[in-house]
Each structure stands twice: as structure tokens, then as C-alpha cells.
C-alpha positions as CSV (number, residue, x, y, z in Angstrom):
1,M,-12.1,-20.3,3.4
2,A,-8.4,-20.9,4.2
3,K,-6.0,-18.1,3.4
4,T,-3.5,-18.9,0.6
5,T,-0.6,-17.2,-1.0
6,A,-2.9,-16.5,-4.0
7,D,-5.2,-14.2,-2.1
8,T,-2.5,-12.1,-0.4
9,V,-2.9,-9.0,-2.6
10,D,-6.7,-9.0,-2.1
11,R,-6.4,-9.4,1.7
12,E,-4.0,-6.4,1.9
13,T,-6.3,-4.4,-0.4
14,Q,-9.2,-5.2,1.9
15,W,-7.3,-3.8,4.8
16,L,-6.3,-0.7,2.9
17,T,-10.0,0.0,1.9
18,T,-11.3,-0.5,5.5
19,F,-12.8,2.6,7.1
20,G,-14.5,3.6,10.3
21,D,-12.1,1.7,12.5
22,G,-10.2,4.7,13.9
23,L,-7.4,4.6,11.3
24,P,-7.5,6.9,8.3
25,A,-9.7,6.0,5.4
26,L,-7.9,6.0,2.1
27,Q,-10.7,5.9,-0.5
28,R,-12.2,9.3,-1.4
29,S,-15.8,7.9,-1.0
30,Q,-15.0,7.4,2.7
31,G,-13.2,10.7,3.1
32,G,-9.7,9.6,2.0
33,P,-7.4,11.1,-0.7
34,F,-7.5,8.3,-3.3
35,D,-10.1,7.9,-6.1
36,I,-8.8,4.4,-6.7
37,V,-7.5,1.8,-4.2
38,Q,-7.2,-1.6,-5.9
39,A,-5.4,-4.8,-6.0
40,Y,-3.0,-5.2,-9.0
41,W,-2.0,-2.8,-11.7
42,R,-4.6,-1.9,-14.3
43,R,-4.0,-2.4,-18.0
44,T,-5.0,1.2,-18.6
45,P,-4.5,3.4,-15.5
46,A,-7.1,6.1,-15.1
47,G,-6.1,9.6,-16.0
48,R,-6.0,12.6,-13.7
49,T,-7.1,10.6,-10.6
50,T,-5.4,9.8,-7.4
51,Q,-4.5,6.1,-7.4
52,L,-3.1,3.5,-5.1
53,Y,-2.3,-0.1,-6.4
54,V,-1.4,-3.0,-4.2
55,I,1.3,-5.2,-5.9
56,R,3.2,-8.1,-4.4
57,K,6.8,-7.9,-5.4
58,H,8.2,-11.0,-3.7
59,L,6.9,-14.2,-2.1
60,L,9.3,-16.0,0.2
61,E,8.4,-19.2,1.9
62,E,10.7,-19.5,4.9
63,R,11.1,-22.9,6.5
64,F,11.8,-22.7,10.2
65,A,11.3,-26.2,11.4
66,N,11.1,-29.7,9.8
67,V,7.4,-29.4,8.9
68,R,6.7,-25.7,9.4
69,R,7.1,-22.8,7.0
70,M,5.8,-19.3,6.8
71,P,5.0,-17.3,3.7
72,R,6.5,-13.8,3.7
73,Y,5.3,-11.2,1.1
74,H,7.0,-8.0,0.0
75,F,4.2,-5.5,-0.8
76,E,4.6,-2.4,-3.1
77,L,1.9,0.2,-2.9
78,R,2.3,2.1,-6.1
79,I,0.8,5.7,-5.8
80,V,0.0,7.8,-8.9
81,W,-0.8,11.4,-8.1
82,P,-1.9,14.0,-10.7
83,Q,-0.1,17.3,-10.9
84,S,-3.3,19.4,-11.2
85,S,-3.8,22.2,-8.7
86,A,-6.5,24.7,-8.3
87,T,-3.9,27.5,-7.9
88,G,-1.6,26.2,-10.6
89,A,1.3,25.9,-8.1
90,A,3.5,22.9,-8.6
91,E,4.1,22.7,-4.8
92,D,0.4,22.0,-4.0
93,P,0.2,18.5,-5.5
94,Q,3.5,17.5,-4.0
95,R,2.3,18.6,-0.6
96,A,-1.0,16.8,-1.1
97,L,0.9,13.6,-2.1
98,D,3.0,13.9,1.1
99,A,-0.2,14.2,3.2
100,A,-1.7,11.1,1.4
101,V,1.5,9.1,2.0
102,D,1.3,9.9,5.7
103,L,-2.3,8.5,5.8
104,V,-1.1,5.4,4.0
105,L,1.7,5.0,6.6
106,Q,-0.8,5.3,9.4
107,R,-3.0,2.6,7.9
108,V,-0.1,0.2,7.1
109,G,1.2,0.8,10.7
110,G,-2.1,-0.5,12.0
111,F,-3.2,-0.4,15.6
112,V,-1.0,-0.2,18.7
113,G,-0.5,-3.8,19.7
114,D,-2.1,-5.4,16.6
115,K,0.0,-5.4,13.4
116,S,-2.1,-8.2,11.8
117,H,-4.2,-5.9,9.6
118,G,-7.4,-7.1,11.0
119,G,-6.3,-10.7,11.4
120,Q,-5.4,-11.0,7.7
121,F,-1.7,-11.7,8.4
122,R,0.5,-12.8,11.3
123,S,2.2,-9.4,11.2
124,V,2.8,-6.6,8.7
125,A,5.8,-4.2,8.6
126,E,7.3,-6.0,11.6
127,H,9.9,-8.3,10.0
128,P,11.9,-6.5,9.0
129,P,10.5,-3.7,11.1
130,E,10.5,-1.0,8.4
131,V,8.4,0.7,5.7
132,N,10.2,2.4,2.9
133,V,8.8,5.2,0.8
134,D,10.4,6.2,-2.5
135,F,9.3,9.3,-4.3
136,A,9.9,9.7,-8.0
137,D,11.8,12.9,-9.0
138,P,9.1,15.6,-9.4
139,V,11.2,17.6,-11.8
140,R,11.2,14.7,-14.3
141,S,7.5,14.2,-13.8
142,M,6.8,17.9,-14.4
143,D,9.0,18.1,-17.4
144,A,7.2,15.2,-19.0
145,R,3.8,16.6,-17.8
146,A,3.3,13.2,-16.1
147,D,1.8,12.3,-12.8
148,L,3.8,12.3,-9.5
149,E,4.6,8.9,-8.3
150,A,5.6,7.2,-5.0
151,T,6.0,3.6,-3.9
152,V,5.6,2.3,-0.3
153,L,7.4,-1.0,0.4
154,Y,7.0,-3.3,3.3
155,W,6.9,-7.0,4.2
156,A,4.1,-9.1,5.7
157,D,4.3,-12.5,7.4
158,D,1.4,-14.9,6.9
159,T,0.1,-17.7,9.1
160,E,2.3,-20.8,9.3
161,I,1.9,-23.7,7.0
162,T,2.4,-27.2,8.2
163,G,3.7,-29.6,5.6
């Protein structure tokens, strides 16, 4: 089946849930830190679980020749991290979130020499060559007795379209 702009989020989620390939696994069932890794935001997010949602923020179709164009996607990985800790220390879940984000960055970075996320895209996090991570203020989260949150933002270029 041909890749389309409509299956972009599912393709990226497939990459993020891949395991056993030498990059870190993200799902807890494969040894990773996240209970949930899924495409799109849920109507009712699960409580007290580590969650990673793949969301497409922007779709840009860039024309670079008379009959050639390339779809470019801006992905947001929305991470929700519970504040619970076996010791009761506020620092422990923040430290665990940092460790989980590091694993996400390794998986998004992909393999040396192959930034296509297993052939799903032309390249990921290469144009522009950056990945941004924004962490929500933990003080506000703690005051509200809410989960910690972080977002990972990056772009992906898809295969060219002729037409």
C-alpha cells in the first residue's frame, strides 16, 4: 500500500514501538519506560501510567520543482509521567522522566547513516536538523497534584510526490 499523508502518525508510532533492533525499546512490555505508546491523543487519558502520544502538529507540502513536491510533518510526542515514587521523593519521577526522554531521543535519532525510521520516511529530524524537548514546570504540576509533562518536537520529510 502506498504511503499517504493520512497514515503519517501511524507510521511514526510503528517506529517508536519497534524493539529488538539495537535501539532502546519504549514500551514497558518490551523493557521500555512507557505503559502506553500510541498514535493520537486519547479522549480519556489513562491515570497514573507513563504515556507517550504521537501527534502531528503541522503538514507542509513543499513544492521544489514543477511536478515534484514533498510532504513535511511536524511531530509532537506528548509525554505524560505520573509523579508517584516508591520513596515519596519528588525528584525521583523527574529523574525517571529525564531518563525516559533520553531513550525517546535515541529512538528518534535512529541509526547512524539511516534517518528514515526503518524506511517509513525520507528522513526524520534532519531538516531542520534538530529535536526540541520542552518540559512543563514541575512546580505547577506538583502544586496541582498533576502528572509531569514533556513534549518532543521534530520534523520528518516524506517521499516525494509527483503531480
